[in-house]
N, C-alpha and C positions, 0 to 999 in steps of 0.2 A: 545521567545523560541518556542511558538507554530507555528509561521510563518516559522521558520527554519525547524521544524519537518515536516510541510506540504511540504516544498520545497524538503526535502529529499525523501519523499514518491513519489512525482511527478518525481523527477530525477531517482529514482530506476525504475519506470515504463517506463520512456523514454529510458533508456539505454537498457531495454529488447526489446523495439520496434526497436531501431536502430540496435540491434544485429540481429533481423530478416531481416532487410533490407540488411545487409551484406550477410546473407545466401541466400536470394532469388535472389540477383543480381550475385551470384556466386563469391563473393569477399572474401570468407572465407580465402583463401590463397593469397590474394592480397599483404599481408606482410608475407612471408613464414617463417620468423624468429621471435624470441621473446627473450628479450624485444625490440630488434631493429627491423626495418622493413626488412632490408636485412643485411647480414653479413657486418659489417663495416659502416652501414648507418642506422641512427635512423628514417629517413624520406623516403618517396617514391623516387625511383631512376630510371630514364628512361633508364639506361643502361641494366637493367634486362628485360628478356623476359616475362614480366607480363603486361597485359593491364593497362594503366595509370588509367582508371576508377576504376578497381578493387583495385589497390594500394591505391588510395585516399579514396575510400569508407571504406576499412578496417582501414586505418590510421586515418580517421576522427572519426570512432567509438572508437578507442583507445584514441584519444584526448578528447572525451566526458567523458571518464573515469576520466580524469584529472579534468574536471569541477565537476563531481560528488564527487570527492575526496575533493575539496574545500568546497562544500556545507556540506558534512558530518563532515568535520573538524570544520567548523563554528558552526554546531549544537552541536558537542561534547564540544567545548569550552563554549558555552552558558549553557549547562547542568552542566558542572563542576563549573561554576560561579554562579549557582543558590543558593540562601541562603534562608532557610537552605538547605543543600545538600540533595537531594532525591535519595535514593539508586536505586529504580526501574528505575527512569528516567535516571540516570547515566549509569546503565548497558545496557539499551536499546540504549542509545546514543553511547556507546562503541561498540555495535554490528554492527553499521553501517560502521565505518572504517575497522573493522575486516572483515566484509563481502566483502567490496570493495577489500581488500587485497586478500582474498580467491578467489574472482572472477578473479582477475588479474592472480593468479597462475593457476587456472583452465583454463582460456583463453589461457595462454601460453602452457599448456599441450595439449589443444585442437588443437592449431596450430601445435605444434611439432608432434602430433599424426596423422597429416594429416586429421583432422576433423572427426575422428572416431565417429560413431553415438552415442556411449555411452557417450563420452565426451561432445558432444553438448547437450545431454539430461540432464546431470548433470549441465551444465552451465545454462540452462534454469530453472531448478527446484530450483537452489540456488537463482536465481533472484526472483522467486515467494516467497521464504522464506524471502528474504530481504524486499520485498514489504509488506508482512504480519507484519514483525517486525517494519517496518516504520510506519504502521498504529497504532500499539501498542504504538509506541513512541509519536505519535500525541496525543493519549488519555492520556498518562502519563504526558505530558506537562501541562495538566490542572488538575492533581490530586496530592494529597499528598500521603505519604507512609502509611496511616492508614489502618486498616483492611478492606478487601473487604466484602461488604454486598451483598449477592445474590439478584439479581433483578428478578429471576425466580425460580420456584420450581425445585427440582432435575430432574424431568422428562423433563422440558424444557432445562435445562443445558445439560442433557444427549443427547437430540436430536440434539442440536447444535454441541456437540462433535462428534456424529456419522456422521453428515453431513460434518464436517470438515475432518474427516478421508476419507470419500467418495470423497470429493473434491481433496484431495491429490492423491488418486488412479486415479481419472479422469485426473488430470494434467499429471501424469506419463504415463497413456495410450496415452495421446495426443502426448507425445514425441515419442512414438513408431510409431504412424501414421506418424509423421514427418520423423523419421528414415527410414521408408519404402517408403516414398514418393519421389517425383522428385527433391526436393530442398535440396541438400546436402551441399551447400556452395561452391562447386567446382565440375566441371564436372568429375573429375577423382576419386572422393571419393566413395568408395564402400558403398552400402546401406544395411540396415537390411534385412536379408534373410527371410522375411515374406511377404505374400500377403497383399497389402494395404487394400483390402476389409475385410480381417480377423481382422486386428487390428482396422480398422475403425468401424467395428461392435462392438468390445469390448468397444471402446471409446463411441459409441452411447448408448450402454446398461448402461454404467456408468452415462452418461448424464441423461438418463431417471430416473435412480435410484436417482440421486442427486436432480433432479427437484421434484420427489415425496417426498423426505425428506423435502425439503424447503417448499413445499406447505403444507405438514402436519404440519410443524412447525408454519405456519401462523395460522392454526386452533387452535393449542395449545396456541399461544400467545393471541388470542382473548378469549379463554376459561378461561384463568387465569387472564384476565384483565391487560395485559402488558402495560407498559407506552407508551405514544405517541412516544417517541424517539426510543424505540425498534421497534415499528410498522413501523416507517419511514425507519429505517435501513433494516428491512425485505423487505419492498417494493422495496427499491433500489437494494437489492440482487436479488429479483425476476426479476426485469427489466433487470439487467445485465446478468443473466443466460439465460433468454429467448432470448435476443438479440444475445448473444454469440452462443446459439444453432441454431438459424436461420441462422446466418452467417456461421457456420460450415457446415450446410446442403447445402447452396448455394455454398460454396467453393468446397465441394466434387462434387456436380453436374456439376460444370463448369470446373472440371479438375484441381483444385488447382491453380488458377491464382496468380501471385506474390503479387499483391496489397492486395488481400484478406488474404493472409498468414500473412502479417504484421498487418492487421486489426484484425485478429484472435488472434495474440499475444497481441495486445492492449486490446482486449476483455478479454483474460485470466488474464491480469493484473488487469483490473477493477473488474472482478468477485472475484479475490483473495482479493483485497482491500475491497470490499463490505462485503465479508465473515468475514474478520478480524474485520471490524467495528461492525458487529453483535456479534462477539465473545467477544470483550471487553465490550460490553453492558450487558453481562450476570451478571456482578457484578458492584457495585459502590463503589468508595472510596471518602474520603473527598475532596471537591474541593479546588483548590488553592485560598486563600483569595485575595480580591482586595488589591492592593498596598496602603500603608498608608504613610502619611508624618511624620515628626519628632515628632509631637504631638500625633500621633496615630490615626488621623482622616483619614477615607477613602478618597482617592484622588477624587473619583467620586462625593463625597458628601462634598467637602471642603466648608467651610463657605464663604460667600461673604466678601470682604474687609471691615473692620470696625465693623463686627458683634461682639457683646459682648458675654461672656461666658453664660450669662443668656439666651440670644436669641438663642444661639446654643443648650442649654439644653432643652428649651421649645419653639421651633419655632412657635407653633400654639397657644401659650397662649393668645396673643392679639386677634387673630381671634376667639378663644373660648369665651373670655370675651365679645367681640362685639356681637357674635351670641347669647350669653345668656342674653344680656341686654333686659329688658322688657319681658322676657319669664317667665312663671310660672314654679314652681318646677315640676308640672306634665308634662309640655311640654318638659322640659329638660330631664326628666326621660324617656320619650318615644322617644326621638330623637335618 
């Protein structure tokens, strides 16, 4: 189950990156119809006056959605077959095919609307939500439905919540920079009527604010003696945010080259995943127990063939007796 959940998270991030490749190559209208590529044709058609490269880039991205659908369907089936059934795991697993379906509809609207900037923005933001939910699904695959026990005091949980809201605003501002920038997905697509410098400045201000919140969270985690797992997740988020910020600065200074745009989308996916991993670590639920055999023995600790029930119940009895032979009561008591 966990492996499938991880595969879903990776696939959600991958489809976001390939979507950016469609945009930066100007292939957004390589298949100008939906759900078919052209009227009367589900696949690219050389008879139409659209560059073959654009046709196949857009069509290839649509086919990757089919791969994603298979992965999320397998994950859902695994969740439904988990015994005992876990409500939280099942709901998160259902959110994946629901999200893929929603993205297919949004993608269709985006194409039929001629890649209007607001449709592209919604398409991207929904991808980030699905990556977030996929990380929650990975965590739920290893937990039972018991009550959540806070792993941080209220101040720490509140700071994580505030940083999450800031991240959402940061991602939304990033879509405005994209909407005003040069990579529309098609040369004829109108852009957002704002200066790139203005929306880029807003985006940069939110980046600074977010970095400040995440750094402040680090001091709080150490002050309250947070677990090693929480500290590791925090450092991963710090690394992802700093790398993404540096990449964004280089991208802007170089005039937004295509390859850096796709890398920036990958970075946004990684920051979202890292923030979600920190979010789920705010609280802990009972872990899924190790599988057992028909006798109730944990499979990882299954007895060796021929072992007797007495040996299973007291595997160290012989060793204890041997170690105690010739020892005085005082020696045994101090050991």
